[in-house]
N, CA and C atoms as an extended XYZ file, in Angstrom:
288
Properties=species:S:1:pos:R:3:atomname:S:1:resname:S:1:resid:I:1 pbc="F F F"
N        14.762      -58.127      105.262 N   MET     1
C        15.622      -58.403      104.190 CA  MET     1
C        15.772      -58.701      103.118 C   MET     1
N        17.142      -58.815      102.474 N   LYS     2
C        17.016      -59.012      101.144 CA  LYS     2
C        18.337      -59.801      100.421 C   LYS     2
N        18.392      -60.553       99.719 N   MET     3
C        19.318      -61.171       99.058 CA  MET     3
C        19.656      -60.591       97.622 C   MET     3
N        20.712      -59.763       97.824 N   VAL     4
C        21.267      -59.400       96.299 CA  VAL     4
C        22.221      -60.390       95.651 C   VAL     4
N        22.104      -60.566       94.414 N   MET     5
C        22.748      -61.652       93.637 CA  MET     5
C        23.215      -60.750       92.517 C   MET     5
N        24.896      -60.776       92.478 N   VAL     6
C        25.280      -60.178       91.562 CA  VAL     6
C        25.912      -61.291       90.651 C   VAL     6
N        25.865      -61.025       89.314 N   VAL     7
C        26.365      -61.992       88.370 CA  VAL     7
C        27.347      -61.164       87.273 C   VAL     7
N        28.756      -61.598       87.197 N   TYR     8
C        29.377      -60.776       86.392 CA  TYR     8
C        30.829      -61.201       85.781 C   TYR     8
N        31.031      -60.845       84.773 N   ASN     9
C        32.315      -61.312       84.188 CA  ASN     9
C        33.429      -61.470       85.203 C   ASN     9
N        34.121      -62.566       84.988 N   GLU    10
C        35.323      -62.551       86.079 CA  GLU    10
C        36.189      -61.162       85.679 C   GLU    10
N        36.514      -60.926       84.736 N   ALA    11
C        37.372      -59.813       84.465 CA  ALA    11
C        37.217      -58.441       85.227 C   ALA    11
N        35.671      -58.396       85.807 N   LEU    12
C        35.175      -57.037       86.300 CA  LEU    12
C        35.324      -57.410       88.002 C   LEU    12
N        36.183      -58.435       88.357 N   ASP    13
C        36.130      -58.825       89.798 CA  ASP    13
C        36.687      -57.522       90.755 C   ASP    13
N        37.690      -56.600       90.043 N   ASP    14
C        38.292      -55.745       90.962 CA  ASP    14
C        37.131      -54.673       91.059 C   ASP    14
N        36.412      -54.355       90.004 N   GLU    15
C        35.410      -53.374       90.225 CA  GLU    15
C        34.311      -53.850       91.176 C   GLU    15
N        33.772      -54.982       90.815 N   VAL    16
C        32.882      -55.294       91.869 CA  VAL    16
C        32.827      -55.347       93.087 C   VAL    16
N        34.033      -55.939       93.481 N   MET    17
C        34.486      -56.008       94.800 CA  MET    17
C        34.764      -54.651       95.353 C   MET    17
N        35.235      -53.548       94.364 N   GLY    18
C        35.437      -52.369       95.026 CA  GLY    18
C        34.080      -51.641       95.063 C   GLY    18
N        33.115      -51.921       94.507 N   ILE    19
C        31.722      -51.187       94.951 CA  ILE    19
C        31.154      -51.903       96.003 C   ILE    19
N        31.208      -53.365       96.714 N   LEU    20
C        31.070      -54.101       97.791 CA  LEU    20
C        31.678      -53.234       98.972 C   LEU    20
N        32.853      -52.847       98.770 N   ALA    21
C        33.315      -52.436       99.767 CA  ALA    21
C        32.954      -50.903      100.058 C   ALA    21
N        32.674      -50.318       98.829 N   GLU    22
C        32.125      -49.016       99.224 CA  GLU    22
C        30.636      -48.752      100.048 C   GLU    22
N        30.468      -49.901      100.575 N   GLY    23
C        29.572      -49.477      101.622 CA  GLY    23
C        28.185      -50.389      101.551 C   GLY    23
N        28.240      -51.447      100.477 N   ALA    24
C        26.788      -51.989      100.439 CA  ALA    24
C        26.977      -53.173      101.511 C   ALA    24
N        27.790      -53.819      101.588 N   SER    25
C        27.831      -54.744      102.989 CA  SER    25
C        29.307      -55.366      103.108 C   SER    25
N        29.655      -55.579      104.103 N   LYS    26
C        30.830      -56.613      104.400 CA  LYS    26
C        30.532      -58.011      104.438 C   LYS    26
N        29.520      -58.468      104.491 N   ASN    27
C        29.207      -60.093      104.505 CA  ASN    27
C        28.768      -60.388      102.980 C   ASN    27
N        29.197      -61.531      102.480 N   TYR    28
C        29.157      -61.702      101.287 CA  TYR    28
C        29.416      -63.257      101.242 C   TYR    28
N        28.888      -63.999       99.881 N   THR    29
C        29.579      -65.064       99.552 CA  THR    29
C        29.598      -65.192       98.088 C   THR    29
N        30.958      -65.640       97.699 N   LYS    30
C        31.141      -65.618       96.329 CA  LYS    30
C        31.820      -66.573       95.651 C   LYS    30
N        30.973      -66.952       94.239 N   ILE    31
C        31.516      -68.388       93.954 CA  ILE    31
C        32.058      -67.933       92.604 C   ILE    31
N        33.163      -68.646       92.178 N   THR    32
C        33.968      -68.399       91.329 CA  THR    32
C        33.861      -69.233       90.064 C   THR    32
N        34.239      -68.710       88.931 N   GLY    33
C        34.348      -69.882       87.742 CA  GLY    33
C        33.007      -70.389       87.230 C   GLY    33
N        32.177      -69.500       87.260 N   VAL    34
C        30.765      -69.898       86.946 CA  VAL    34
C        30.390      -69.897       85.260 C   VAL    34
N        29.786      -70.935       84.915 N   LEU    35
C        29.473      -70.671       83.413 CA  LEU    35
C        28.102      -70.228       83.009 C   LEU    35
N        27.901      -69.406       81.934 N   GLY    36
C        26.887      -68.995       81.539 CA  GLY    36
C        26.496      -68.812       80.544 C   GLY    36
N        25.296      -68.239       79.977 N   ASP    37
C        25.055      -67.671       78.617 CA  ASP    37
C        24.063      -66.587       78.984 C   ASP    37
N        24.120      -65.540       78.240 N   GLY    38
C        23.059      -64.574       78.244 CA  GLY    38
C        22.976      -63.651       76.915 C   GLY    38
N        21.809      -63.215       76.723 N   VAL    39
C        21.596      -62.645       75.318 CA  VAL    39
C        22.413      -61.329       75.182 C   VAL    39
N        22.726      -60.589       76.289 N   SER    40
C        23.151      -59.318       76.002 CA  SER    40
C        24.919      -59.405       76.294 C   SER    40
N        25.413      -60.492       77.142 N   SER    41
C        26.622      -60.898       77.568 CA  SER    41
C        27.135      -61.860       76.960 C   SER    41
N        26.380      -62.587       76.274 N   GLY    42
C        27.080      -63.866       75.477 CA  GLY    42
C        27.363      -65.048       76.292 C   GLY    42
N        27.880      -66.102       75.758 N   SER    43
C        28.337      -67.211       76.372 CA  SER    43
C        29.611      -67.093       77.057 C   SER    43
N        29.782      -67.582       78.211 N   HIS    44
C        30.867      -67.709       78.861 CA  HIS    44
C        31.170      -69.165       79.874 C   HIS    44
N        31.889      -69.790       78.928 N   LEU    45
C        31.820      -71.286       79.028 CA  LEU    45
C        33.414      -72.043       79.323 C   LEU    45
N        34.100      -70.832       79.568 N   GLY    46
C        35.652      -71.390       79.982 CA  GLY    46
C        35.953      -72.170       78.818 C   GLY    46
N        35.770      -72.360       77.571 N   THR    47
C        36.277      -72.994       76.558 CA  THR    47
C        37.002      -72.386       75.434 C   THR    47
N        37.993      -72.621       74.596 N   ASP    48
C        38.342      -71.886       73.559 CA  ASP    48
C        37.346      -71.112       72.680 C   ASP    48
N        36.462      -71.730       72.319 N   ILE    49
C        35.402      -71.333       71.531 CA  ILE    49
C        34.464      -70.113       72.334 C   ILE    49
N        33.954      -70.447       73.558 N   TRP    50
C        33.425      -69.480       74.348 CA  TRP    50
C        34.192      -69.052       75.808 C   TRP    50
N        35.132      -68.446       75.401 N   PRO    51
C        36.195      -68.363       76.463 CA  PRO    51
C        35.624      -67.181       77.827 C   PRO    51
N        36.073      -67.383       78.839 N   GLY    52
C        35.624      -66.580       79.609 CA  GLY    52
C        34.554      -67.077       80.848 C   GLY    52
N        34.846      -66.960       81.954 N   LEU    53
C        33.855      -67.212       83.061 CA  LEU    53
C        33.182      -65.956       83.917 C   LEU    53
N        32.030      -66.135       84.567 N   ASN    54
C        31.739      -65.271       85.458 CA  ASN    54
C        31.657      -65.587       87.242 C   ASN    54
N        31.429      -64.627       87.981 N   ASN    55
C        31.399      -64.811       89.225 CA  ASN    55
C        30.131      -64.544       89.680 C   ASN    55
N        29.585      -64.851       90.958 N   ILE    56
C        28.588      -64.785       91.309 CA  ILE    56
C        28.783      -64.179       92.924 C   ILE    56
N        28.171      -63.236       93.239 N   LEU    57
C        28.300      -62.736       94.741 CA  LEU    57
C        26.818      -62.576       95.095 C   LEU    57
N        26.615      -63.171       96.517 N   TYR    58
C        25.339      -63.428       97.228 CA  TYR    58
C        25.831      -62.598       98.615 C   TYR    58
N        24.906      -61.514       98.818 N   ILE    59
C        24.837      -60.572       99.601 CA  ILE    59
C        23.458      -60.698      100.513 C   ILE    59
N        23.475      -61.106      101.456 N   ALA    60
C        22.493      -60.936      102.522 CA  ALA    60
C        22.483      -59.589      103.242 C   ALA    60
N        21.442      -58.658      102.872 N   CYS    61
C        21.260      -57.214      103.761 CA  CYS    61
C        19.981      -56.754      104.029 C   CYS    61
N        20.032      -55.802      104.585 N   LYS    62
C        18.946      -54.847      104.857 CA  LYS    62
C        18.659      -54.308      103.195 C   LYS    62
N        17.473      -53.830      103.181 N   GLU    63
C        16.617      -53.288      102.253 CA  GLU    63
C        17.586      -51.988      101.554 C   GLU    63
N        17.917      -51.428      102.889 N   ALA    64
C        18.678      -49.912      102.638 CA  ALA    64
C        20.174      -50.327      101.927 C   ALA    64
N        20.608      -51.456      102.181 N   GLN    65
C        21.919      -51.439      101.743 CA  GLN    65
C        21.788      -52.366      100.330 C   GLN    65
N        20.770      -53.058      100.207 N   ALA    66
C        20.473      -53.726       98.721 CA  ALA    66
C        20.217      -52.707       97.650 C   ALA    66
N        19.710      -51.542       98.017 N   ASN    67
C        19.267      -50.425       97.379 CA  ASN    67
C        20.831      -49.680       96.992 C   ASN    67
N        21.583      -49.556       97.743 N   VAL    68
C        23.182      -48.887       97.612 CA  VAL    68
C        23.739      -49.884       96.537 C   VAL    68
N        23.887      -51.100       96.966 N   MET    69
C        24.246      -52.145       95.871 CA  MET    69
C        23.805      -51.858       94.488 C   MET    69
N        22.445      -51.996       94.477 N   ILE    70
C        21.592      -52.123       92.999 CA  ILE    70
C        22.330      -50.577       92.435 C   ILE    70
N        22.223      -49.495       93.116 N   GLU    71
C        22.597      -48.377       92.552 CA  GLU    71
C        24.201      -48.142       91.967 C   GLU    71
N        25.072      -48.722       92.710 N   LYS    72
C        26.729      -49.028       92.442 CA  LYS    72
C        26.666      -49.943       91.113 C   LYS    72
N        26.063      -50.924       91.053 N   VAL    73
C        25.868      -51.773       90.126 CA  VAL    73
C        25.381      -50.906       88.616 C   VAL    73
N        24.160      -50.223       88.880 N   ARG    74
C        23.731      -49.316       87.720 CA  ARG    74
C        24.780      -48.398       87.300 C   ARG    74
N        25.364      -47.845       88.266 N   GLU    75
C        26.580      -46.962       88.027 CA  GLU    75
C        27.767      -47.631       87.349 C   GLU    75
N        27.912      -48.613       87.308 N   LEU    76
C        29.206      -49.593       86.919 CA  LEU    76
C        28.678      -49.785       85.715 C   LEU    76
N        27.678      -50.386       85.236 N   ARG    77
C        27.175      -50.652       84.220 CA  ARG    77
C        27.086      -49.495       83.092 C   ARG    77
N        26.831      -48.345       83.524 N   LYS    78
C        26.890      -47.019       82.809 CA  LYS    78
C        28.630      -46.907       82.255 C   LYS    78
N        29.209      -46.680       83.333 N   SER    79
C        30.647      -47.038       82.774 CA  SER    79
C        31.629      -47.958       82.105 C   SER    79
N        31.090      -48.954       82.122 N   ILE    80
C        31.601      -50.111       81.169 CA  ILE    80
C        30.638      -50.775       80.185 C   ILE    80
N        29.523      -49.957       80.265 N   GLY    81
C        28.468      -50.540       79.172 CA  GLY    81
C        27.723      -51.755       79.825 C   GLY    81
N        26.470      -51.946       79.436 N   HIS    82
C        25.633      -53.000       79.828 CA  HIS    82
C        26.005      -54.289       80.106 C   HIS    82
N        27.181      -54.734       79.313 N   GLU    83
C        27.431      -56.230       79.460 CA  GLU    83
C        28.285      -56.444       80.382 C   GLU    83
N        28.309      -57.610       81.019 N   GLY    84
C        29.329      -58.018       82.112 CA  GLY    84
C        28.632      -58.212       83.358 C   GLY    84
N        27.869      -57.281       83.531 N   VAL    85
C        27.501      -57.242       85.196 CA  VAL    85
C        25.867      -56.908       85.330 C   VAL    85
N        25.392      -57.872       86.254 N   LYS    86
C        23.757      -57.501       86.453 CA  LYS    86
C        23.564      -57.753       88.192 C   LYS    86
N        22.572      -57.115       88.516 N   ALA    87
C        22.236      -57.410       89.796 CA  ALA    87
C        20.843      -57.920       90.074 C   ALA    87
N        20.399      -58.809       90.738 N   PHE    88
C        19.179      -58.967       91.336 CA  PHE    88
C        18.890      -58.971       92.518 C   PHE    88
N        17.459      -58.386       93.028 N   VAL    89
C        17.108      -58.339       94.284 CA  VAL    89
C        16.220      -59.292       94.640 C   VAL    89
N        16.378      -60.417       95.841 N   LEU    90
C        15.458      -61.280       96.187 CA  LEU    90
C        15.080      -61.146       97.439 C   LEU    90
N        13.649      -61.611       97.819 N   PRO    91
C        13.575      -61.583       99.103 CA  PRO    91
C        14.024      -62.639       99.975 C   PRO    91
N        14.459      -62.333      101.054 N   LEU    92
C        15.068      -63.208      101.862 CA  LEU    92
C        13.965      -63.321      103.207 C   LEU    92
N        13.360      -64.768      103.427 N   GLU    93
C        12.641      -64.746      104.290 CA  GLU    93
C        13.111      -65.236      105.638 C   GLU    93
N        14.381      -65.949      105.703 N   GLU    94
C        14.678      -66.257      106.895 CA  GLU    94
C        16.456      -66.670      106.840 C   GLU    94
N        16.724      -65.910      108.253 N   VAL    95
C        18.104      -66.185      108.188 CA  VAL    95
C        18.499      -67.097      109.494 C   VAL    95
N        19.221      -68.423      109.573 N   THR    96
C        19.062      -69.086      110.690 CA  THR    96
C        20.481      -69.104      110.833 C   THR    96
């Protein structure tokens, strides 16, 4: 099992939820309104000076589904530029 974590600009919510619906997984946890600062994406602190927020999706899935999700995020990054969405795959050791 794998845990895919997708961190993305809240403005891309429709696009990210769309790629999730395209077959990566139907099970996920979504955290909205997340603050962050990245080298390529800049600051998203929800303030007048640093506007915008991020969302995070956690998807527990089989390795094949994780590979699909990563590939779809790569495709999205190519279409919108590299800023705004990143995906990480983590080992998932236990599910209870």
